[in-house]
C-alpha positions as CSV (number, residue, x, y, z in Angstrom):
1,M,-30.3,-55.1,32.7
2,L,-32.4,-52.8,30.5
3,A,-29.5,-51.7,28.3
4,T,-29.0,-55.2,27.0
5,A,-32.7,-56.1,27.0
6,D,-34.1,-57.8,23.9
7,Q,-37.8,-57.7,22.9
8,E,-38.7,-60.7,25.1
9,A,-37.1,-59.2,28.2
10,V,-38.9,-55.8,27.5
11,R,-42.2,-57.7,27.4
12,R,-41.4,-59.6,30.6
13,I,-40.6,-56.3,32.4
14,F,-43.2,-54.0,31.0
15,G,-46.0,-56.3,29.7
16,D,-47.1,-58.0,26.5
17,K,-47.8,-54.7,24.6
18,A,-44.4,-53.2,25.3
19,L,-42.0,-52.7,22.4
20,L,-38.3,-52.3,22.0
21,A,-38.4,-49.3,19.7
22,G,-35.9,-46.9,18.1
23,S,-32.8,-47.5,16.0
24,K,-31.6,-50.6,17.9
25,P,-34.4,-53.1,16.8
26,L,-34.4,-51.6,13.3
27,G,-30.7,-52.5,13.0
28,I,-29.7,-48.9,12.3
29,D,-28.1,-48.0,15.6
30,L,-24.6,-46.8,16.2
31,A,-22.3,-47.5,19.2
32,G,-23.6,-45.4,22.0
33,S,-27.2,-45.2,20.7
34,D,-29.9,-45.0,23.3
35,T,-32.5,-47.6,23.9
36,D,-36.1,-46.7,23.5
37,I,-39.0,-48.7,24.9
38,L,-42.7,-48.0,24.1
39,V,-45.4,-49.2,26.5
40,P,-48.9,-48.4,25.1
41,Y,-52.0,-48.6,27.4
42,K,-55.6,-48.8,26.3
43,T,-57.1,-47.8,29.6
44,D,-56.6,-44.8,31.8
45,Y,-56.4,-47.1,34.9
46,F,-53.4,-49.1,33.8
47,F,-51.7,-46.0,32.3
48,T,-52.1,-44.0,35.5
49,R,-50.9,-47.0,37.6
50,A,-47.8,-47.4,35.5
51,V,-47.0,-43.6,35.6
52,R,-47.4,-43.7,39.4
53,D,-45.1,-46.7,39.7
54,M,-42.4,-45.1,37.6
55,L,-42.6,-41.9,39.7
56,K,-42.1,-43.9,42.9
57,N,-39.0,-45.6,41.5
58,P,-35.8,-43.5,41.9
59,D,-34.1,-45.3,39.0
60,F,-36.4,-43.6,36.6
61,R,-36.3,-39.8,36.0
62,P,-39.5,-38.2,34.5
63,S,-39.1,-35.8,31.5
64,S,-39.7,-32.2,32.2
65,L,-42.1,-32.2,29.2
66,N,-44.5,-34.7,30.9
67,A,-46.7,-32.0,32.3
68,H,-47.5,-30.8,28.8
69,R,-48.3,-34.3,27.4
70,P,-50.8,-36.0,29.7
71,G,-51.2,-39.0,27.3
72,K,-47.5,-39.5,26.9
73,Q,-45.1,-39.8,29.8
74,V,-41.4,-40.3,29.2
75,F,-39.0,-41.6,31.8
76,T,-35.2,-42.0,31.5
77,Y,-33.2,-44.7,33.1
78,K,-29.5,-43.9,33.2
79,D,-27.5,-47.1,32.6
80,P,-23.7,-47.1,32.5
81,Q,-23.8,-48.6,29.0
82,R,-26.5,-46.3,27.4
83,D,-29.4,-44.0,28.1
84,I,-32.8,-45.7,28.1
85,D,-36.0,-43.9,27.4
86,I,-39.3,-45.5,28.4
87,V,-42.4,-44.0,26.8
88,L,-45.7,-44.7,28.5
89,A,-48.5,-44.0,26.0
90,R,-52.3,-43.8,26.6
91,G,-54.8,-44.5,23.9
92,G,-54.7,-45.2,20.2
93,K,-51.8,-43.1,19.2
94,G,-49.3,-45.3,21.0
95,F,-50.7,-48.4,19.4
96,S,-50.7,-46.7,16.0
97,F,-47.0,-45.9,16.4
98,R,-46.3,-49.5,17.6
99,D,-48.0,-51.0,14.5
100,A,-46.2,-48.6,12.1
101,F,-42.9,-49.4,13.8
102,L,-43.4,-53.2,13.6
103,N,-44.2,-52.7,9.9
104,V,-41.0,-50.8,9.2
105,Q,-39.0,-53.4,11.2
106,K,-40.4,-56.2,9.1
107,N,-39.9,-54.4,5.7
108,L,-36.6,-52.5,6.1
109,T,-34.1,-54.1,3.8
110,D,-30.4,-54.8,4.5
111,E,-29.5,-52.4,1.8
112,Q,-31.6,-49.6,3.4
113,R,-30.0,-50.4,6.8
114,A,-26.5,-50.1,5.4
115,L,-27.2,-46.8,3.7
116,I,-28.7,-45.3,6.8
117,I,-25.9,-46.5,9.0
118,A,-23.3,-45.2,6.6
119,E,-24.9,-41.7,6.5
120,K,-25.3,-41.6,10.3
121,E,-21.6,-42.5,10.7
122,R,-20.6,-39.9,8.2
123,L,-22.6,-37.2,10.0
124,K,-21.3,-38.3,13.5
125,K,-17.8,-37.6,12.2
126,A,-18.6,-34.2,10.6
127,W,-17.0,-31.2,12.1
128,F,-19.6,-28.6,11.1
129,L,-23.0,-28.5,12.9
130,K,-22.8,-32.3,13.3
131,N,-25.5,-32.5,16.0
132,M,-28.0,-30.5,14.1
133,R,-27.3,-32.3,10.8
134,Y,-27.5,-35.7,12.5
135,K,-30.8,-34.8,14.1
136,K,-32.3,-33.5,10.8
137,Y,-31.2,-36.7,9.1
138,K,-32.8,-38.9,11.8
139,D,-36.0,-36.9,11.3
140,R,-35.8,-37.3,7.6
141,V,-35.3,-41.1,7.9
142,A,-38.3,-41.3,10.3
143,E,-40.4,-39.4,7.7
144,E,-39.2,-41.6,4.8
145,L,-39.9,-44.8,6.7
146,G,-43.5,-43.5,7.5
147,L,-42.9,-43.3,11.2
148,K,-43.0,-39.5,11.7
149,Q,-46.7,-39.3,10.8
150,H,-47.4,-41.6,13.9
151,Y,-45.4,-39.5,16.4
152,F,-47.5,-38.3,19.2
């Protein structure tokens, strides 16, 4: 269900402010890429209620880092097709990232997408330090696209 969800389905499940984020909606995902969902909340009440609901649901596993990030709670849903990360965000930083992501999604060109995918595929096939190099490349892409400054 969530692994194949599009933006409309994500909003139906998590609410109008929810966003299908990450490489998939940008068109720069590879086979096996995870799915990322951002759900920003303006108020403590709705954020706390959503966190409580996720904790009650055995299908969602909370991140071990959640205790250190009270305004950002990450849950993983293990789907047979792909991993799915749901980020619940409280306050302006979540909305700031959402706006920046939507801007990148609107302005990323097909040429940029092709270059990013080609480099990701090349790094996935590398034999030397491929995971570290792939992660560094993804961080560099996020920075070049103006997303990294909105991480929270």
